C-alpha positions as CSV (number, residue, x, y, z in Angstrom):
1,M,29.0,-50.0,-60.3
2,R,28.9,-46.2,-61.9
3,I,26.5,-43.4,-60.9
4,S,26.1,-40.2,-63.2
5,G,26.5,-37.3,-61.3
6,S,22.7,-36.2,-61.6
7,N,22.0,-39.4,-59.8
8,S,24.4,-39.1,-57.6
9,I,23.7,-35.6,-56.6
10,R,19.6,-36.9,-56.6
11,L,20.9,-39.8,-54.2
12,L,22.7,-37.5,-51.9
13,S,19.9,-35.6,-51.7
14,L,16.9,-38.1,-50.5
15,A,19.5,-39.8,-47.8
16,E,19.7,-36.0,-46.3
17,T,16.0,-35.2,-46.1
18,S,14.3,-38.7,-45.0
19,K,14.8,-40.6,-41.8
20,S,15.1,-44.2,-41.2
21,D,12.3,-46.4,-39.1
22,N,14.8,-46.5,-36.5
23,E,14.6,-42.3,-36.6
24,L,11.5,-42.3,-36.2
25,E,10.7,-44.9,-33.6
26,N,13.3,-43.1,-31.5
27,E,11.8,-39.8,-31.9
28,H,8.2,-41.4,-30.8
29,I,9.8,-43.3,-27.9
30,A,11.5,-39.6,-27.1
31,E,8.0,-37.9,-26.9
32,K,6.6,-40.5,-24.7
33,I,9.9,-40.3,-22.5
34,K,9.4,-36.8,-22.3
35,E,5.4,-37.6,-21.5
36,I,6.6,-39.9,-18.3
37,Y,9.5,-37.2,-17.6
38,Q,6.8,-34.8,-16.7
39,L,4.3,-37.0,-14.6
40,H,7.6,-38.6,-12.9
41,P,10.5,-36.1,-12.7
42,D,12.3,-38.6,-10.1
43,M,12.0,-41.4,-12.8
44,G,15.7,-42.9,-14.3
45,Y,15.6,-44.4,-17.3
46,R,15.5,-48.0,-16.4
47,R,12.1,-47.4,-14.5
48,I,11.4,-44.9,-17.9
49,R,12.2,-48.3,-19.6
50,D,9.9,-50.2,-17.5
51,E,7.1,-47.9,-17.8
52,L,7.3,-48.1,-21.5
53,D,7.4,-51.7,-21.6
54,V,4.6,-52.1,-19.0
55,N,2.0,-49.2,-19.6
56,Y,2.9,-48.5,-23.0
57,G,3.5,-51.6,-24.7
58,I,7.1,-50.0,-26.3
59,P,9.8,-52.8,-25.7
60,V,12.8,-51.2,-25.8
61,N,16.3,-51.8,-24.9
62,D,18.0,-49.8,-21.4
63,K,21.2,-48.7,-23.6
64,R,18.1,-47.2,-26.2
65,V,16.3,-45.7,-23.9
66,F,19.4,-44.3,-22.1
67,R,20.4,-42.6,-25.4
68,I,17.4,-40.6,-26.1
69,Y,17.5,-39.6,-22.6
70,Q,20.6,-38.2,-22.7
71,K,20.2,-36.9,-26.2
72,I,16.3,-34.9,-25.1
73,G,18.4,-33.8,-21.9
74,V,16.5,-34.9,-18.9
75,Q,17.8,-36.5,-15.8
76,S,16.5,-37.8,-12.5
77,S,15.5,-35.4,-9.9
78,I,16.7,-37.9,-7.0
79,K,20.4,-38.0,-6.1
80,W,21.4,-40.9,-3.9
81,R,23.6,-40.1,-1.0
82,P,26.0,-43.1,0.4
83,K,25.0,-44.1,4.1
84,V,27.7,-43.3,6.7
85,A,28.2,-45.8,9.2
């Protein structure tokens, strides 16, 4: 299949500017994660995933939440210490 020069440039520019459905959904989830994080900075990505599913009706995978969680730069404020016997 051959594509002319002008069409290839047009297709490349369209690919760069338009976002996929997954990217748009990730941005929506990132906004909700930031909102939850503002209210509960002690929640980790697993509890945020539960919050998204139960209270916001957004069923999402743990790995996806973790990836978005890292991308936007939030981190749980609680650190667990090992128990001393």
